[in-house]
C-alpha positions in Angstrom: 97.0 70.9 139.7 100.1 73.0 139.4 100.2 75.4 136.4 103.6 77.0 135.9 103.4 80.4 134.2 107.1 80.8 133.5 106.0 80.9 129.9 109.3 82.0 128.4 110.9 78.8 129.5 107.9 76.6 128.9 107.1 77.7 125.4 110.8 77.4 124.4 110.9 73.9 125.8 107.6 73.0 124.1 108.8 74.4 120.8 112.0 72.3 120.8 110.0 69.2 121.9 107.5 69.7 119.2 109.8 70.3 116.3 113.1 68.6 117.1 113.9 66.5 114.0 116.9 64.3 113.4 117.4 64.3 109.6 119.4 62.4 107.9 99.4 64.4 87.4 98.6 66.8 84.9 100.3 70.2 85.1 98.2 73.3 85.7 98.4 76.2 83.2 101.1 78.6 84.1 99.8 81.9 85.5 101.4 85.0 86.9 101.7 85.4 90.6 100.5 88.6 92.2 103.6 89.8 94.0 101.9 92.9 95.2 99.6 90.7 97.4 102.0 87.8 97.8 100.8 84.9 100.0 102.9 82.1 101.3 103.0 78.8 99.4 100.2 76.5 100.3 99.6 72.9 99.2 97.1 72.4 96.3 95.2 69.6 94.8 94.5 66.1 96.1 96.5 65.1 99.1 99.2 62.6 98.1 99.4 59.2 99.9 102.8 60.3 101.3 100.9 62.7 103.6 97.7 60.8 104.2 99.2 57.4 105.2 100.4 56.8 108.7 104.0 56.0 109.5 103.0 52.5 110.6 101.1 51.8 107.4 104.2 52.8 105.4 106.5 50.6 107.5 104.2 47.6 107.3 103.9 47.9 103.5 107.5 48.6 102.8 109.0 45.9 105.1 107.5 43.2 103.0 108.9 44.6 99.8 112.6 44.0 100.3 114.3 45.2 97.1 117.3 46.6 98.9 119.5 43.5 99.3 119.5 43.9 103.1 119.2 41.2 105.7 115.8 40.8 107.2 117.0 42.4 110.5 118.7 45.3 108.7 115.6 45.8 106.5 113.4 46.2 109.5 115.7 48.7 111.2 116.2 50.7 108.0 112.6 50.8 107.0 111.4 51.9 110.4 114.1 54.6 110.8 113.8 56.1 107.4 110.0 56.3 107.4 110.0 57.9 110.8 112.5 60.6 109.8 110.9 61.4 106.5 107.4 61.6 108.0 108.7 64.1 110.6 109.8 66.3 107.6 106.5 65.7 105.7 104.4 66.8 108.6 106.8 69.6 109.9 104.6 72.3 108.5 107.3 73.4 106.1 106.5 71.0 103.2 104.0 71.7 100.5 102.8 69.8 97.4 100.9 70.7 94.3 102.1 74.3 94.7 103.6 76.4 91.9 107.2 75.6 92.9 106.6 71.8 93.3 104.7 71.7 90.0 107.6 73.5 88.2 110.2 71.2 89.6 108.1 68.2 88.4 107.9 69.7 84.9 111.7 69.9 84.8 112.0 66.3 86.1 109.6 65.2 83.3 112.1 66.6 80.7 114.9 64.7 82.4 113.0 61.5 82.5 111.1 61.7 79.2 112.6 58.4 78.1 112.0 56.6 81.4 108.3 56.9 82.3 108.6 54.0 84.7 111.2 55.8 86.8 109.3 59.0 86.7 106.2 57.3 88.1 108.2 56.2 91.1 109.3 59.8 92.0 107.4 62.5 93.9 108.6 66.1 94.2 107.8 68.4 97.1 108.9 71.9 98.2 110.5 72.4 101.6 110.3 76.0 102.9 113.8 76.6 104.1 116.5 79.2 103.3 119.1 76.4 103.2 120.3 75.8 99.7 119.6 72.1 99.4 117.9 69.3 97.7 117.8 65.7 98.8 116.2 62.4 97.8 114.9 59.5 99.9 114.9 55.8 99.4 111.1 56.0 98.9 111.5 58.1 95.8 110.7 61.5 97.4 112.8 64.4 96.3 112.7 67.5 98.4 113.8 70.9 96.9 114.2 73.9 99.2 112.9 77.4 98.4 116.4 78.5 99.4 117.9 76.5 96.5 115.3 77.8 93.9 116.0 81.4 95.1 119.8 81.0 94.3 119.6 79.4 90.8 120.3 81.4 87.7 118.6 79.0 85.2 116.4 76.1 84.6 119.4 74.1 83.5 121.0 74.5 86.9 117.9 73.1 88.5 117.9 70.2 86.0 121.4 69.2 87.1 120.6 69.3 90.8 117.5 67.1 90.1 119.6 64.8 88.0 122.0 64.4 90.9 119.3 63.6 93.4 117.5 61.2 91.1 120.9 59.4 90.6 121.2 59.0 94.4 117.8 57.3 94.3 118.5 55.0 91.3 121.9 54.0 92.7 120.4 53.3 96.1 123.0 55.4 97.9 120.9 55.9 101.0 120.6 52.1 101.5 124.2 51.5 100.7 125.4 54.1 103.2 123.1 52.5 105.9 124.5 49.1 105.2 128.1 50.4 105.2 127.7 52.2 108.5 126.0 49.2 110.3 128.7 46.8 109.0 131.6 49.0 110.0 130.3 50.8 113.0 133.0 49.4 115.3 136.0 50.0 113.1 138.6 52.6 113.8 138.6 55.9 111.9 134.9 55.3 111.0 134.3 59.0 110.4 137.1 59.4 107.9 136.2 56.1 106.2 132.5 57.0 106.0 133.5 60.4 104.6 135.6 58.7 101.9 132.7 56.3 101.2 130.2 59.2 100.9 132.5 61.1 98.5 132.5 58.1 96.2 128.7 58.1 96.2 128.7 61.9 95.4 131.1 61.5 92.5 129.1 58.5 91.2 125.8 60.6 91.4 127.6 63.3 89.4 128.6 60.8 86.7 125.0 59.4 86.4 123.5 63.0 86.5 125.7 64.2 83.6 124.4 61.5 81.4 120.8 62.3 82.3 121.4 66.1 81.9 123.1 65.7 78.5 120.3 63.5 77.2 117.7 66.1 78.1 119.5 68.6 75.8 120.7 71.2 78.3 123.8 73.4 77.8 127.1 72.2 79.3 127.9 75.8 80.5 125.3 75.7 83.3 126.6 72.3 84.3 129.7 73.8 85.7 128.1 77.1 86.9 125.8 75.0 89.2 128.8 74.3 91.4 129.4 78.1 91.8 125.8 78.4 93.0 126.5 75.8 95.7 129.9 77.3 96.7 128.4 80.8 97.3 125.0 79.6 98.6 125.8 80.8 102.2 125.4 84.4 100.8 122.1 86.1 99.9 120.8 85.2 96.5 122.1 88.4 94.9 125.0 90.7 95.5 123.6 94.2 95.2 125.5 97.1 96.9 123.5 98.9 99.5 123.6 102.7 98.8 124.8 105.0 101.6 121.4 106.7 101.5 119.6 103.5 102.2 118.0 104.7 105.4 117.0 108.2 104.1 113.5 109.3 103.4 112.0 112.8 102.7 112.1 113.5 106.4 114.8 111.2 107.8 118.5 112.0 106.9 121.2 109.5 108.0 124.7 110.9 107.4 126.9 108.7 105.2 129.4 108.5 108.1 126.9 106.4 110.0 127.0 103.7 107.2 129.7 101.2 107.6 132.3 101.9 104.9 134.3 98.7 105.4 134.5 96.2 102.7 133.7 92.6 103.5 135.5 90.2 101.1 134.0 86.9 100.1 136.2 84.1 101.5 134.8 81.0 99.8 137.3 78.9 98.0 136.9 75.9 95.8 139.7 73.8 97.2 138.7 73.7 100.8 139.7 70.9 103.2 137.1 68.1 102.7 138.8 65.5 104.8 135.8 64.9 107.1 133.1 66.2 104.8 130.5 63.9 103.2 131.0 65.8 99.8 134.2 66.3 97.8 135.1 69.9 97.6 133.9 72.0 94.7 137.3 71.9 92.9 137.3 68.1 92.9 133.7 67.9 91.7 134.3 70.5 89.0 137.4 68.6 87.7 135.5 65.3 87.7 132.6 66.8 85.9 134.9 68.5 83.3 136.5 65.1 82.6 133.2 63.3 82.5 131.4 65.8 80.2 134.2 65.4 77.6 132.9 61.9 77.0 129.7 63.2 75.5 129.2 64.8 72.1 126.4 66.9 70.6 125.7 69.0 73.7 122.6 71.1 73.7 122.9 74.9 73.7 119.8 75.9 75.8 119.6 76.9 79.4 115.8 76.9 79.3 113.8 74.2 77.7 110.6 75.5 79.4 109.6 79.2 79.4 112.3 81.4 80.8 109.6 83.8 82.1 108.2 80.9 84.1 111.5 80.2 85.7 112.0 83.8 86.8 108.4 83.8 88.2 109.1 80.6 90.2 112.4 82.0 91.4 110.7 85.2 92.5 108.1 83.1 94.5 111.0 81.4 96.3 112.7 84.7 97.0 109.5 86.2 98.4 109.0 83.1 100.4 112.6 83.5 101.9 111.5 86.7 103.7 108.8 84.8 105.6 111.3 82.1 106.6 113.9 84.7 107.6 111.4 86.5 109.9 110.2 83.2 111.5 113.9 82.4 112.2 114.5 85.9 113.7 116.8 86.8 110.8 115.3 90.4 110.5 118.5 91.9 109.1 118.6 89.2 106.3 114.9 89.9 105.6 115.6 93.6 105.2 118.4 93.0 102.7 116.1 90.6 100.7 113.3 93.2 100.8 115.8 95.8 99.5 116.7 93.6 96.6 113.1 92.7 95.7 111.8 96.2 96.0 114.0 97.2 93.0 111.7 95.1 90.8 108.5 95.3 92.9 108.5 98.8 94.5 104.7 98.8 95.0 104.4 95.4 96.6 102.2 95.6 99.7 103.7 92.3 100.9 107.2 93.7 100.9 106.0 96.8 102.7 104.3 94.6 105.3 107.4 92.5 105.8 109.5 95.7 106.1 107.1 97.0 108.8 107.3 93.6 110.7 111.1 93.5 110.4 111.5 96.9 111.9 108.9 96.3 114.6 110.8 93.2 115.6 114.1 95.0 115.7 112.5 97.6 118.0 111.0 94.9 120.2 114.4 93.1 120.6 116.0 96.4 121.3 113.5 97.2 124.1 113.9 93.7 125.5 117.7 94.1 125.6 118.1 91.2 123.3 119.4 93.0 120.2 122.6 90.9 120.3 120.6 87.8 119.6 119.6 88.9 116.1 122.9 90.5 115.0 125.3 88.7 112.8 128.6 87.5 114.2 131.6 89.4 112.8 133.0 86.3 111.1 129.7 85.8 109.3 129.9 89.2 107.5 130.8 88.8 103.8 129.7 90.4 100.6 127.5 93.3 99.9 124.9 92.5 102.5 127.5 92.7 105.2 127.7 96.5 105.1 124.0 96.7 105.9 124.2 94.1 108.7 127.2 95.8 110.2 125.5 99.2 110.1 122.3 97.9 111.7 124.4 96.3 114.5 126.2 99.5 115.4 123.1 101.8 115.5 122.2 103.2 118.9 119.0 102.1 120.6 117.5 105.5 120.0 118.4 105.4 116.4 116.7 102.0 116.0 113.5 103.2 117.7 113.4 106.3 115.5 114.1 104.6 112.2 111.5 101.9 113.0 108.9 104.6 113.8 109.8 106.6 110.7 109.4 103.7 108.4 106.3 102.1 109.9 104.6 105.5 110.2 105.3 106.3 106.6 104.1 102.8 105.5 100.9 103.2 107.4 100.4 106.6 105.7 101.0 105.0 102.3 98.5 102.2 103.0 96.1 103.4 105.7 93.7 100.4 105.1 96.4 97.8 105.3 95.4 95.9 108.5 98.8 94.2 108.8 100.8 97.5 108.7 98.3 99.2 111.0 98.7 96.4 113.5 102.5 96.7 113.3 102.1 100.4 113.9 100.0 99.9 117.0 102.4 97.4 118.4 105.3 99.7 117.9 103.6 102.4 119.9 103.2 100.0 122.7 107.0 99.3 122.5 107.8 103.0 122.6 105.4 103.6 125.5 107.3 101.0 127.5 110.7 102.4 126.5 111.3 105.3 128.9 114.4 106.5 127.0 112.1 107.4 124.1 111.0 111.0 124.8 109.1 113.0 122.2 110.2 116.3 123.8 113.8 115.5 122.9 113.0 115.4 119.2 113.3 118.4 116.9 110.4 119.9 115.0 112.7 120.5 112.0 114.4 118.0 109.7 118.2 117.7 109.7 118.4 119.9 106.6 116.1 122.5 108.1 118.1 122.6 111.3 121.3 123.1 109.4 119.7 126.0 107.5 118.5 127.6 110.7 122.0 127.3 112.2 123.5 129.1 109.2 120.8 131.8 109.1 122.1 135.1 110.4 120.8 135.6 113.9 118.2 138.3 114.4 118.9 140.7 117.2 116.1 140.4 119.8 116.1 142.3 123.0 115.6 139.8 125.9 114.2 140.6 129.2 116.6 140.1 132.1 114.4 137.5 133.8 114.1 135.5 130.6 117.9 135.4 130.1 118.4 134.1 133.6 115.5 131.8 133.6 116.4 128.3 134.7 113.5 126.9 132.7 114.7 128.6 129.5 118.2 127.3 129.9 117.0 123.7 130.5 114.7 123.9 127.5 117.4 125.2 125.2 119.5 122.1 126.1 116.6 119.8 125.2 115.8 121.4 121.9 118.5 120.6 119.4 117.7 123.6 117.2 117.9 126.1 120.0 121.5 125.2 120.9 122.8 126.2 117.6 125.0 123.1 117.5 124.1 120.3 115.0 125.8 117.0 115.8 125.6 114.5 112.9 125.6 111.7 115.4 122.3 112.9 116.7 120.7 112.7 113.2 117.8 110.6 114.5 116.5 113.5 116.7 115.6 115.3 113.4 114.0 112.3 111.8 110.4 112.6 112.9 109.4 116.3 112.9 106.0 115.6 111.3 105.3 112.8 113.7 106.1 114.9 116.7 103.5 117.4 115.4 100.9 114.8 114.6 98.4 115.1 117.5 96.7 111.8 116.6 100.0 110.0 117.1 101.0 111.9 120.2 97.6 111.4 121.9 97.7 107.7 121.1 101.2 107.3 122.5 100.3 109.4 125.5 97.4 107.1 126.2 99.6 104.0 126.0 102.1 105.6 128.4 99.3 106.6 130.8 97.9 103.1 130.9 101.3 101.7 131.7 102.2 104.4 134.3 98.9 103.9 136.1 100.0 100.3 136.9 103.2 101.5 138.5 103.5 102.3 142.1 105.9 104.8 143.6 108.1 101.9 144.6 108.2 100.7 141.0 109.4 104.1 139.7 112.8 103.6 141.4 113.3 100.1 140.2 116.1 99.3 137.7 115.0 98.5 134.1 115.7 94.8 134.7 113.7 94.8 137.9 110.9 96.6 136.2 110.8 94.1 133.3 110.6 91.2 135.8 107.6 93.0 137.5 106.0 93.5 134.1 106.3 89.8 133.3 104.7 89.0 136.7 101.9 91.3 135.9 101.5 89.7 132.4 101.4 86.2 134.0 98.7 87.3 136.5 96.6 88.7 133.7 97.1 85.4 131.9 95.6 83.2 134.6 93.5 80.5 133.1 90.6 81.4 135.5 90.2 84.7 133.6 90.0 83.2 130.1 86.5 81.6 130.0 87.4 79.7 126.8 84.6 77.6 125.4 86.1 76.6 122.1 89.6 75.9 120.7 91.5 74.1 118.0 93.7 71.2 119.1 96.8 70.2 117.1 97.4 66.6 117.9 99.7 66.1 120.9 103.3 65.2 120.5 104.3 62.1 122.5 107.7 61.0 123.9 108.8 57.8 125.5 112.2 58.1 127.3 113.3 60.8 125.0 112.2 59.1 121.8 109.3 60.5 119.9 106.2 58.2 119.6 105.0 58.0 116.0 102.5 55.2 116.3 99.4 56.9 114.9 97.0 54.8 117.0 98.6 55.9 120.2 98.6 59.6 119.1 94.9 59.2 118.1 94.1 57.7 121.5 95.5 60.7 123.4 93.9 63.1 120.9 90.5 61.6 121.6 91.2 61.6 125.3 91.8 65.4 125.3 88.7 65.8 123.1 86.5 63.8 125.5 87.7 65.7 128.6 87.1 69.0 126.9 83.6 67.8 125.9 82.8 66.9 129.5 83.7 70.4 130.5 81.4 71.7 127.8 84.3 73.1 125.8 84.2 72.5 122.0 87.5 71.0 120.9 88.1 70.8 117.1 91.1 68.7 116.3 93.4 69.1 113.3 95.4 65.9 112.9 96.0 63.1 110.4 92.5 61.8 110.7 90.9 65.2 109.9 93.4 65.7 107.1 92.3 62.4 105.5 88.7 63.5 105.9 89.0 67.1 104.8 92.0 67.0 102.5 94.4 69.7 101.5 92.6 72.7 103.1 93.0 70.9 106.5 96.7 70.2 105.8 97.3 73.9 105.1 95.6 74.9 108.3 97.8 72.6 110.3 100.9 73.8 108.6 100.1 77.5 109.2 99.4 76.9 112.9 102.6 75.0 113.3 104.4 78.0 111.8 102.6 80.1 114.4 104.1 78.1 117.3 107.4 78.0 115.6 107.5 81.8 115.4 106.4 82.1 119.0 109.0 79.6 120.1 111.8 81.7 118.6 110.5 85.0 120.0 110.0 83.6 123.5 108.5 86.4 125.7 108.5 89.1 123.0 105.0 90.0 121.7 104.4 88.2 118.4 102.9 89.7 115.3 101.8 86.5 113.4 103.7 86.3 110.1 100.6 84.7 108.5 98.3 87.4 110.0 96.1 87.8 106.9 95.6 84.1 106.3 94.9 83.5 110.0 92.1 86.0 109.9 90.4 83.9 107.3 91.1 80.7 109.2 89.7 82.2 112.4 86.4 82.8 110.6 86.3 79.3 109.2 87.1 77.6 112.5 84.9 80.0 114.5 87.5 80.4 117.2 90.9 82.1 117.6 92.3 79.8 120.2 94.7 77.0 119.3 96.3 74.5 121.7 99.6 72.7 121.3 100.7 70.0 123.8 103.6 67.6 124.5 103.2 64.5 126.7 106.6 63.0 127.8 107.2 59.9 129.7 110.6 59.3 131.4 111.7 56.4 133.6 114.6 57.5 135.9 115.3 54.6 138.3 118.7 55.4 139.7 118.8 53.1 142.7 122.0 51.1 143.2 120.6 47.6 143.2 124.1 46.1 144.0 124.3 48.3 147.1 120.8 47.2 148.2 121.7 43.5 147.8 124.9 43.9 149.9 123.0 45.9 152.5 120.3 43.3 152.9 122.8 40.5 153.1 124.1 42.0 156.3 120.7 43.0 157.5 118.3 40.3 156.2 115.5 41.5 158.5 115.0 44.3 156.0 114.7 42.1 153.0 110.8 42.0 153.1 110.6 45.8 153.6 113.1 46.5 150.8 111.5 44.3 148.2 107.8 44.6 149.2 107.6 48.2 150.2 110.7 50.3 149.4 111.5 49.2 145.8 107.9 49.3 144.5 107.5 52.8 145.8 110.8 53.9 144.2 109.8 52.3 140.9 106.5 54.1 140.9 108.0 57.4 141.9 110.7 57.1 139.1 107.9 57.0 136.4 107.4 60.6 135.5 104.8 61.9 133.0 105.4 65.5 132.0 102.6 67.4 130.4 103.1 70.7 128.6 100.4 72.8 126.9 100.3 76.2 125.2 97.2 78.1 124.2 97.8 80.8 121.6 95.4 83.4 120.1 95.9 83.0 116.4 94.4 86.4 115.8 96.8 88.4 118.0 99.6 85.9 118.6 99.1 86.3 122.3 100.1 83.5 124.6 96.9 82.9 126.5 98.1 80.1 128.8 101.2 78.0 129.3 100.7 74.9 131.4 103.2 72.4 132.8 103.0 69.6 135.3 105.0 66.6 136.3 102.9 63.6 137.4 104.0 60.3 139.0 103.1 57.2 137.0 103.4 55.6 133.6 102.2 56.9 130.3 98.5 56.0 130.9 95.3 57.8 130.0 94.2 58.3 133.7 97.5 60.0 134.5 97.5 62.3 131.4 93.8 62.8 131.8 94.2 64.3 135.3 96.3 67.1 133.9 93.8 68.1 131.1 90.8 67.7 133.3 92.1 70.3 135.8 93.3 72.5 132.9 90.0 72.6 131.2 88.1 73.0 134.4 90.0 76.2 134.9 89.8 77.3 131.3 86.0 77.1 131.4 85.7 79.4 134.4 
């Protein structure tokens, strides 16, 4: 078997195959969230049928309940397509149920539907972990609300209007109507413009229905209009707080104000934007329509909160804390830092915020060392508002400044919380980054702070008689150039060289860094020392791959996330087929005496919500790794994964994709003409040549990735193309060889 260890390419490919999605009870007592030890939202309570039923079961049940006024043919197409797309979202790892946010959303919905219990019984509300400001409803009665939306809202009333709008889409059957409209008019000219116009009519109708529902609930008309402002500015962070010029400064690190970007970044959003090809009317049109419509109602309420205001703020803070996790998974480290800056004003002692700050700066250092810093910077046309000054400043920092600031912060955070395992792990990983970065040299740093160096410069010089040989010493002259204090010249652009005087003097730190450097240097030959940085990184990757050979792993237990299957580019969602290949992998592992514990729909049905949460967390792990590619991963859910590792009794988790493609490109017409002139070749063509071509055109591609959930390390990345159809013996040959090597 061929195992390809070009893991950067393979894990990226695997990630996009795994997660490419084409989209489009009694209430618990309210209790305060511990934001000092914040943990990501997890599903709670009994698992809803939306998550436990298979896609096929939903299709079969729904296809016989035609209440949509569609033809039988359209009904079959609609039901299959909509259930497949929604199930991809439900099982994406980013949806939770029964959590604090979902429960709060449902409580607001109960106020809106207090006079329509029958409609309320048809609706389910789930939270989608996404920084997009969005909410959307489905034909099945599911309403998704993103954490990004909750984070942006200013009141309960604004959430109530958004929910009213989405419920209106459901009651007015806009999803079905749009499907019917598109399929009926798919061949007409200007279909995009006409569909846009049709969609706008649906949006305005949803607004009209929503206003009636919102008014009946008793909410204030003020927040009805302000909701549209939330939507218009939703591309900006959830708050507009100026970043002070001393943002980077600590008791030891001084960053001159001149380093901070002083440019202003105006907010360009306008209400009356061109909506010609948009599915929604622009904000101005919607506001005008709502103003007109609300005038038809009297006796408006005067409350923005019908539930407890404190509870709303608590739920919004949960969503805002959650947004940091999402930002880091998406490699938006600059955005995460701005969010942390905002939240630390109210939660200065939060260990979670300190952990995320350490991880954000570690990641910035890692991307800097990997020469990929441009990938995480904002484009100039994206810079607007107060956050833009921070983003622009971060982008223009020198590499040495980034390394120094990252070290300063993470060192201090570790000192603040010496027993925080997450921060300690970030610290150790940063030292490994600095050990690899040959431009980072401790001897170049001053033993004084910037202020101390200035004071020394201004201090009257003492007259000291120098020996002639010392004055002329080559060594002394070189040393004086290296030590910033000795030169007597203080350049504010070199501020970072004065930012770690205590760290330079910390023998525990210097000894640890020296050991990391020694370990790396021992692996280098004299030839390697003269390689370019790019060539050296290629060599390092080759060494990593050698160290990652499956023959060295000796794995005897792992967790298997059910394989993702594709047939000619289309994802297979038939649960029986997925289960068959899951059991195939389990059986092959068992024959190799490897314990394989599967987490899939079957195990979720059996074990419930705890199993669902494990699967979601592990999917986030591969999502994070897919975005980082070859950069060493510090798992975002490090603490929860430690607990999971103990429960599962293994730290290894496997993800796999099995893809079948039929690429028969033979020109049949040319073959027929050819055989007409040379009939003697007809038997050979149709009995030998064509069957061989057909067989060889059937390609099954198997991908697999083994991650260590404890460290985030990529243990093994496997890839192989096999001739044949999507059959168990074909797929089995790949996993048989893989597990045979894993066991060694």
